[in-house]
C-alpha positions in Angstrom: -2.5 27.9 -65.9 -0.3 29.6 -68.4 -1.8 32.8 -70.0 -0.2 34.6 -72.9 -0.2 38.4 -73.2 1.1 40.0 -76.6 3.4 42.9 -75.9 4.2 45.6 -78.4 6.0 48.0 -76.0 7.3 48.1 -72.2 6.2 44.9 -71.1 8.8 43.2 -73.6 11.7 45.2 -71.7 13.5 42.4 -69.2 13.9 45.7 -66.5 10.2 46.2 -66.7 9.2 42.5 -66.7 11.6 42.0 -63.2 10.1 45.1 -61.9 6.8 43.8 -62.3 6.7 40.1 -62.1 9.9 39.7 -60.2 11.4 37.5 -63.1 12.2 37.8 -66.5 9.4 36.1 -68.7 9.6 33.8 -71.5 8.4 35.0 -74.7 8.7 34.5 -78.4 8.2 36.8 -81.4 5.0 37.2 -82.8 2.4 39.2 -84.8 -1.1 40.7 -84.8 -3.0 41.5 -88.0 -5.9 43.9 -88.2 -4.2 46.5 -85.9 -2.0 49.9 -85.9 -0.4 51.4 -83.5 -1.3 55.1 -82.4 0.2 57.2 -79.6 -2.2 58.6 -77.2 -1.6 60.8 -74.1 -2.3 59.3 -70.6 -4.1 61.5 -68.1 -3.9 58.8 -65.3 -2.1 60.1 -62.4 -1.3 56.7 -60.7 0.5 55.5 -63.7 2.2 58.7 -64.4 3.5 58.1 -60.8 5.2 55.2 -61.7 7.8 57.4 -63.9 6.3 56.2 -67.1 5.8 58.8 -70.0 2.8 60.7 -70.9 2.8 59.8 -74.3 2.0 55.8 -74.6 1.4 53.9 -77.9 -1.9 51.8 -78.1 -3.5 49.5 -80.5 -6.4 50.7 -83.0 -8.4 47.7 -84.6 -8.7 48.4 -88.4 -9.5 45.0 -89.6 -7.3 45.3 -92.5 -5.1 42.2 -92.8 -2.0 44.5 -94.2 -1.8 46.2 -90.7 0.4 44.3 -88.6 2.0 44.4 -85.2 5.0 42.9 -84.4 5.8 41.9 -81.0 6.3 39.0 -78.2 3.9 36.8 -76.8 4.7 36.4 -73.3 4.1 33.2 -71.1 2.2 34.4 -67.7 0.0 33.1 -65.2 -3.1 34.4 -64.0 -1.8 36.1 -61.0 1.0 37.9 -63.4 -2.0 38.8 -65.8 -3.6 40.7 -62.7 -0.2 42.5 -61.7 -0.2 43.6 -65.7 -3.9 44.7 -65.2 -2.9 46.8 -62.5 0.3 48.2 -63.9 -1.7 49.4 -67.2 -3.1 53.0 -67.4 -7.1 53.2 -66.1 -8.3 53.8 -70.2 -6.8 50.8 -70.8 -8.6 47.4 -71.3 -7.7 43.9 -72.0 -9.0 41.7 -74.8 -8.4 38.6 -76.1 -7.0 38.2 -79.9 -5.8 35.5 -82.0 -2.2 35.9 -83.3 -0.5 35.3 -86.3 1.0 32.0 -84.5 -2.6 30.7 -83.8 -1.9 31.5 -80.0 -5.0 33.2 -78.5 -3.3 36.1 -76.1 -4.4 39.4 -74.5 -3.7 42.7 -75.6 -4.1 46.0 -74.0 -5.9 48.5 -75.9 -7.2 52.2 -74.8 -10.7 52.8 -74.2 -10.3 56.6 -75.9 -7.8 57.5 -78.4 -8.4 61.0 -78.6 
């Protein structure tokens, strides 16, 4: 079954997709309303040991329709979604949202932004 994963960061990069999923993912441009991007510091040592930067971007819910995030909605399998779950830092959670296109997709947001 195909799932949709909205990426506004590193998962848009083909190099990252190949490293994680073994293939480039099919995706298309889309937009998410009601969120803004914030930068947070990651303390998850397992995530940092993969060579990722300590400063990462996350989404903050604002409910303001004028706040928009441009990104890519990626088509993934359930197995690939589990791989993405394992890749993200420990303090990120996956939630389902509706994109501007009408597609329902998963996004990752930090559980703590301070």
